[in-house]
N, C-alpha and C positions, 0 to 999 in steps of 0.2 A: 328190759330198757330198751325204747325205741332209739334209734342212731340217728340225731337229727341233720339237715340238709344245712348248709351256709349259703343262704339266698337272696340278692340283693340287697346286701346287706344284715341282714336277720339270720338267726338262726330257727329253722323253720322243720316240724316233724311234719310227715308222709303221711296222706292215708290211708286206711286198710290194715292187715296185718304184717305185711312185711316178710323179708326173706329172713330166716333165722341163720345166726353166724355162731359157729361152735370152736371151742378149744380145740384145737387139733390133737392137742397131747392126752388128755384128758377126756373129753367129748362134752364139756360141761358148757351152757349155754352161755354165750357172751352178749348179746343183742341181737336187735332185729332190725334191718336196714330197708329202706323203701324210697321210690321216689315217685308213685303214684298221689297225682294232685299238682305237681309243679308244673307250672306256665313256662317252656322254655323259651317261647317266643320272648316274653319279658326280660327274661333271664340275659339273654342275649344282648336285647337292646340297653339294658343297664348297662353291661359288661363295655359294650362300644361306646357310649353316650355318657358314662360317670367312670369308670375306669380306666377307658382308651383315652379318654381326653386330657387325662390327670397325666396318665405315663407319656402322652406325647408332648405334653409342655416340658417334661424334665429331658436334658441331655442324656448323651449314652455317658459322660462321667457320673450325674446323677444317680442314673440307674442302677449304675456298677456300685455305687458307694451303698446305694441301698441294700443290693445283694449282699455286699459285706457288711452291713449291719444285721441284716437278718440272719447270716451266716453264723456272726459271732454271737447273735443271741439265742440260738438252736445249739451252737456247741456246749453253752453254759447251763441247758437243761436235757443234754441228749439224753443221759441216765434213765429219766422217766419215760422213753421208750423202748429198754429194752425188754422189761419184764413183760408189757404188752406184745412186742414182737415172739417173744419163746409163746403165746399161745398160736402162731400161726406154724408152729413147728418148728423156726428156726434156731439153730444153735448160738451161742453168743457170736462166735466166728459168723455164720450168715446173717447175724442181725449187723453185725459190726459194717460189712458190706452194703446194707440198705442203709442202715443210718449214719454213718458217720462217711461212707461212700457220697450217699447223698448230699450231704453239707458239704462235703469237700468239692463238690460239681458248683453248687452256689459259691464257694471262694474263687474257684478257676474260671468263671465267669465274671464275679466281680472285678477280677485282675485283669481282665479281658479289654475293660471296657479302655485301657490305653491303649489300646490299638486303634480305637474311635476316636473320631474329634470331640471335642469337646461342644456339640452341636446335635441338636435333634434327628440331624440328618446322615446321611455317610456320603461322600463323595467317592464313586468306584472307580478304578482302573485308571487309565491315562485319555489325555487330551487326545481327540480323533481332528486331523487339519483336513476340513472338506473345498479349501479353495485354494487357488495358487496363490492369492496375494495375502492370506491369513486372515480375512475380515469376516470368515464365515467357519465357525468349528462347531464338533459336537463333543459331549461327554455324558457321562453316567448318574447319575443321582440317586442313591437308595433311602426312602422314605417310610415311616412306619403304615402296616397297614390299616385303615380304618375301621377291623373287625374284632373279632375274638378267637383265642386259640382254645379250642375242643378237644382236651386229650382223653381219649379213652383207654384207659391203662390194663396191666395183666395184673393177675394174682400175688405174681412170685415176689416185686419188689415194690412193695406199698407206698414205700416212703421213697428211697430212691428214683422208681418210676415217675412219681411226682415231681420231686426237685431236680431232675436232669432234664424235663422239658419245661418248666417253669422259669429256670434261671437264665434259658434262653430268650423265649419271648419276652420275659419282663425286660430283659436285657435291649430287645429290640423295640419295645416300646409299644407292645400287644398286652390285653388282660387276657385272663385264662378261665374258664370251665372245667375243672377235674372230675373226670370220673373213672376212680379205682374199682376194683373188681369187687364184687359185691360178698365178694367169697372173705377178704381181709380189708375192706374199707373203714374198719374199726381201728385199722392201725395210724391210716392216714389222716382220718377225722382226729386223732389224738395229735397229731401235729399241726394241722391246721388250725385249730382251737390255740392253739400258740400264737401261731401267727397273725391271726387275726386278733387277737388279744395284746399282741406288740406292737399294734400300730404304725407297724414299719412300712407297711404297704399300703397305697391310697385306696381308698375306697373303691369297691368295682372292680381291680386288680384280680380279686382269686373268690371265686364262687367253687363250692364241693357239689359234688351229688353222690352219696351213699349207696343209691340203690341200681336197679339195672339200666336205669335210663331209657327206657324203651322211649323214642321220638325226640330223642337231644338233637339228633341231624336234620331234622324238621326244620327248621328256621334260618339254618345257614346262608348266607350270602357269597358274592364273589368276593368280597375283603377278606371274609374268614377263612383259617386254616385249621384243618384236623387233621389229628394224629392219631394213629393205634398201635398197640403194642398186645401181641397176644397170639391165637392161633392163625397159621394162614387159611382155613377154610373160613373162618368169621372172616380175618381181614377181607378176602374176596369177596365176600356178600357185603359190607360195607363200603365197597370202592365201587358198587355199582348203585349205590343209593341215587333214587331222583334227584333229591336237593343238591345232591354233588354235582352231580353229572350236568343238570338244568342249569348250575350256577358255576361249571368248571373251576370248583373250591378245590385249592392245594390239600391235596390226602397224602399222608406220610405214611406210610405203614411200615412197621418192623414185626416180624412174624416169625415165630419158632422156626428152625431150620434144622436140618440132619448136618451139622456141622463134624469135619473129622480131623482125626489128629493123625497124621502120618510119621512113621518112624524110618529114618533113613537108614539106607544100606549100609552106612559105615556106623551105624550105633549098634553094635553087638553086644552080646551080654560080657562085662566087664568092663564097657566103656561109663564113661561119667552120664555120656548121652543117653545109653539106653536106659539107666537109672532114673534120671529125670524124666524121662519118657512115662516109665510106669508110676512115678509120682505125681506127673500132673496128670493121667488120664484118672487117677484114684482119685486125685482132687475135684477132678472136674463130676465126676460120676457121685460125688459124694455131698460135695456143699450145693446147701440150699435143697439135700435131698433129690438132687438131679434135675430141680426145678428153675434151670437157668433155658434163656432163649439160645445161651451159647455154649452150652455144655457138649461134650463130646458124645457123639451119638454114634460115630462109626471110626474104628481103632484099625486103620490101615499099615500094614506091616510085611515086611520081606517073608516069601512064602517057608523059608526056611527059617526063619527067628517066630511062625506062630505059637508052637507050643512052647517054647522058653518064655514070649509075651503072657499065654494063657496062665503057665504056673507062678510067673512072678506077680503078674496083676491080682490073680486069685488070690495069691498067699497077704496081699495088702488089702486087699477088700476084706478077709476074715478078720484081719484086727481091728474094722469099723466097732464101734460101741454104738449102738442103735438104741434111743430111747427120749427119755425126757430132757430137753436142754437145761434144764436147771441141776440135773445130778452130775455130778463130777464124775469126769471122764468120759461123758458121752460126747462122740464126735459127728454125728449124722440122727437130726431129727425126726420128723413125719411129714408126709405131704400136708397139704395144707387145709384138705379137708375127706371126709368119707367117700364123697360125690369123685374126686379126684383120683382116689386109690383105686376107686370100682373102674373108671376110665383107662388108668394105665396096666391094672390087670388084664382088661381085655385086650390093649395092644400088645403087651407081652405075649398072651395067648395066642394073635394073628401071626405074631413074628415065629413064635417059637414051633409054629405049624411046617416050616423050610428050614430053619436055623433053631437048632437045638440050645438049651439051655444050660452053659459050661459052669458056671456058678451063681448059685443063690436060689432061692424058691420065694416064689409069688405069694404063695399063702401060708408059708412061715416065717419066724424072724423072730430073734431070741430080743427080747425088750428089755431095758433099764429102766424104772421108776415108773412105769405105767402096764396096759396090755393091749393086747391086738385088737382086742373087743372095745376099748376105750379110744383109742389114737388111732390114725391114719398111717399106719408106719406098714413098710416093705423093706424086704432085702435089697441090697444093691444086685443088679441083675447083670451078667456077662451072656451074649448069647456068641454063638460061633458060624460063620456063613462062610464056609468051604468053597465056594462056587460063587461068587460074588457079582459076577457077569450075569449067570444065570438064574440066581436066585435073587431078584431085584425088590423083595418088599422093604430091605436094609436101608433101600434108598428112596423109600416113599413113605414108607410107615415109622412113625415118632410117637414113643411113649414118653409124655412130659416126666419121667423121674428120673432116678438111679439106675438107669438102663442102656447098654451100648452092646455096639457087636462088633464083634472082632474079625476082620477078614485080610485073606492074604494078596500080595501083588508079585510079579515076577519080576519086574525092572520101573524104573521110575516112571516111564510113560503110561505104564498101568494104574500106578498110586494116583497118576494126576486126572485120568479118565475115570478110576473108580471116587475120586473125591467131588469130580465134576458130577457125576452121576445123581448129585442129589438135588439139582436142577437151581442151585442158587442158595447161598448161605449167610449167615452173618459171619462165618470164621472159620479157617482151617488154621492148622498148626503142623511144621515140620521140625522133628528135633533130629539135628545133623551139625556135623561137625566139620561139613565139607561144603566148602564156597560154591563147587559148582554144581551140586546137588539142590542148594538151596536155589542159586539164582534158577536152575531149570525147574524147579519146582515153583518158583513164584511167576515168572513169568507166564508157565503153563496153566497154572491157577487162577490167578489174579483175577479173572474175567468173571469168573461165578462166585466169588467171594469178597465180602465186603472187608474184611481184614484178614491179612495173614499172618502170624507169627513164627519167627524164624528162633527154636529156641537153641541152645548149646548150653558149655561150662560157663561160658566167659560173660553170660547175661542173666544168667540164671538166678544170681544171686539179688539182682534188683527186676529181674521182670516181674511184672504185673502178672503173667499168665495166658493161657487161651482164654480162660472166658470172662477177662476183665476188658469192658470198653474204657478208652480215657477221654473225658472230656474234650480234648481239644484235638483227638481226633474223631473222623466219624463213625457212627455207629449205625448200619444197616447192611442192607446186602441184596443183591440182584435176586429176580427170578422169584422162588418159593421163600423166600426171605425178605419180599414183599417190594423190592425196589425203591425204597425209602433211604433218607438219611436222617440222624441228629446228632445234634452237639458237633462235633466236629469244627469247633472253636471260632471262626468268625464266619465259616460257611455254615454253623447251623444256624446264627441267627441272621443269615441274609435269606433264608427262607421264611421270616417273618416280615419283610422289607420288599418293598416294591422297585425294582428297578426302571428307572422311565431314562429315555433316553432326551439329552437337552440340547437343542442347536440354538447358535446366532452367534453374534459378536462376540470376540473373546470380554472385551470389557461388559457386556452383558452378562455373559457367564459368570464372571468374576464377580458379579453383583450378585446374582443368582447362590454362587456355592461358598462364596467369602473366600474362595480359594483364588490366586490370582493365576490368571489363563495366560499362558505365552502369546503377544501380541497384544494384552490389554492396555488402555492408556494406563502410563505410569506419572503419578505428579511428585515434582521436588520441592522438599520444605526447605527452611533456614536453617533448621538446627537437622544437626546429623543423626541418623537412625540409631547411632550407639550410644547416643544421649539421652537417649528416651525411653523410657519404663514402659515394662508389658502393655500397661493399657493406651498410652499414649501412641504407639504405633497403630497405624492404619495401612490395612492390605492397598497394597499398589502403589504404598510410598519409596521413592527409590534414591537410591544417591548417585549421581553420574559421574564419574572419576576423573580424576586427571589422566591424560597419555602417558604411553611410555614407547620408545620404541626399541624392538628388540635388536640385542648384537651377537654378534659371535663369541664376544666377551662373556655376555651373560650364558651362553649356552656350554661355554668351557667350565667356567667357574661353578656353575649347577651340577655339572658332571663330576668335579672333581670334590664338593663337596656333599653330593648324593651316592657319589659310587656307581652310578648309572653310566657305563662307559658305551653305551648299544651303538653300533656303527653309523645309523643315521645322525646320531645327533653329533658326533666326532670324527668319522671319516670319511670326507667327500670322493674319495678314490673309488668307495666302494657302494656307490648308491645306482653302477650300472646295470638298469633290467628292475630298478625297483619304482614303485610311484611316488616317489620324491626327485623333485626337480636340483633340490642343493641340500645342504647341512641342515636340519631340521630342529628345533627347539623341543626340549623334553615336555608334554603334554601335563607335569606335575609341574614345571618349571610356571608354564603359564598359569596352574591355579594358584601355585606360592606368591607369584609375582600381583595375581588379582587381590591378594587378600590383602598383600602390603600396600595394594590401592584403595581398598576400601575401607580397611581397619581405620577405626579412631584410635589412637595407642592412648588416650587418657581414660583415670579410671572412672568407671559410669555406671550405669545400671546393666549392663552385660557383666554376667557372671562367668560364662566360658562358652566354648566353643565345643560341642562332644562329638560332632560327627557328619559325614558327608552323603548325602544320597543321590542317585542319578546321575552319576558322572558320566559324561560325555565329552570326548574331543573330536568337533565336527571337522575342522580344516586344517591341514598344516601350517604353522608358523614359522616362518623363515626369516633369518637376519633382513634389517631392516622393515619388516613388517611394524605398524603400529597399532598400539591393542590398547582400548578402553574397557571399562568397567560399568554394566546397569547394576545396581544390585538392589535388588526389590524384596520388601516384604512380602511373600508367597503366602504362609498360613500360620495363625497363632492358636497355641492349644494351652489351653491353663491348665495349671497342676495344683493340685491337693498339699497342704501343709502335712507334713509325715509325723508332726509334734508342734508341740508349742512353741519351740525354741527355733524350728525351721523357719527358714527362708522364705517367704510368699514368693512366688517367682512362676514363669509361664516359659513353656517352648515357641519359640519363633524360627520359622523356616524362612529363610531368605533364598532367592535363585538368584546367583550369579551367572551375569549375561556377558562372557569374555568377547567382545566384536572387535574386527578389525578399520584399519581405516578405508574399506569399504561399506563398511556399515553390516557387515555379514560376520553371523555367530561364529568364531573359533572354538569357544571351549563352554558350555553350559553346566552347571552343576547345581545342587540344594543343599545349603549348610543348616544345620541345626544347632541353635544359640540357647541358649539358656537363661532369663531375664527377670531381671527382679521386678518387682509389682511394687508401684506407689504407696499400694494398700496393704500393709502387715499385718491386716487383723484374720 
């Protein structure tokens, strides 16, 4: 069977014989894939002009709801992907990480829409005042790039690798061309068929290349983004691709790395932490048959515990049943292909020349439900490096399978140095119950690792483990790990947005951003803002309140009501040597009084006030000071109804500007209110 590619709205077969894809467990031919004859320039242009144009018209909230709909749809049919996943050598647990983990990432980014405005763009950071009279300010705006995201993915996670990337670029408003590894693209293609058939994504938002994709980077432009997941050597080659350099195209690389797991000196045999360490390392060695970019490759332990760790880990590894993932009791499947098996065997032989194998055999292993001849099976392999500062292959050579090297350290400084000798990794972990050890390790190793897990008994029950990157945390690492970042919540989305500095008068930037900028024109209407529904409120609309002169009695009463008897508010005899000229009003009294001044108390569209942002007390308020409030509509964020019975509403941010008789601001805050909509549909 020829595996078709999804190109420019159609399923298209490739030219030629293609690349043969085999069942990694039984050796049967599954399909052939190829990409010969595809016009990548046409594909990229189609993505930019059709998919990109449609996505850019959608707001972050609309794009987020699109991701949610897709995640719900795939959840309903996810069971169909498991039998296909088993053909890659993955067990049920491995497949859960790939399939359910990928769908979970879609859900995570769908929820992240609430962190963005209900706009097609994002206003980033704070306003910068560029002039003395505040007539010239600056800000940053982020808008979707007018290009296509080209994702070149590895063979180990055919589904998660695709979904964790497209969830980010789709939320940002960019289309994608996905090129999974030709070894396992049959699984990716199965899901893409269902995604396309669902009609949830706009046309052109997603295209799929199942073959090798030679030339896919030729038509990239300055507006595109390229991501790569795979070997460090391949990544370095792609990083210097002529079109990327010529166009300064962003290139995010996430490469396999020599990740390290460190056992703290306090975690001796008999402690919960020692047992956790053994369990975690065994899991990381055998999950996905060690084919994880985050798998533990170096096991760094106190020199007096090397033998204990070797014996305990070997005992656990010996219990690992290897074979057909569909057979009951099997806990580790195969590598994805015979070609990968040969590569791992070669790397192990290179490592074993200086660091002997102390558990496992690259050529022999007991198989359940298949045979060595049919499948790409290998035993877990544990090597021992007794002189890790001299025998450095352990820090440079990676066998991308269930292979790890045990090595000793004399003190924590040595452990940190050894971990950092990998020249950059995606993750390292330390198992310890000693806060001082944890702190010193994290601070000493963090510049060399994209993520650091601190594991102990207190978090073990809920810990996602050494090898699990999370959607809202960055996934990537320095040096050998590629120097890139994926996911990371809002951080990841911003990789697909162009940050642009904008400058001008506050009123002009308010019009551009649809967010009120301090110093912008304020308009007063006949009807109080609390009498208006969400749709009726305008950015910049302001209530100028009546005035109030603060008295000593006000301050004393608030102190008694609140219980805040801080000396500056109640004891004038204690002010010598302070910055205060006399008894000063509580900041929270000023804010409370402001609320009493700007609120319209009658029942109306305002449902509730549920928070305060960016509250600042700018200037002391003394008895005799007269204050007023400028209460301005700052920003509006529409909300979706959670159910048919829910009230249609939105969030309105109001700027509370409390000023004195000199016109100077004494307090500034943003309050968040929930306001009912006129349209309840």
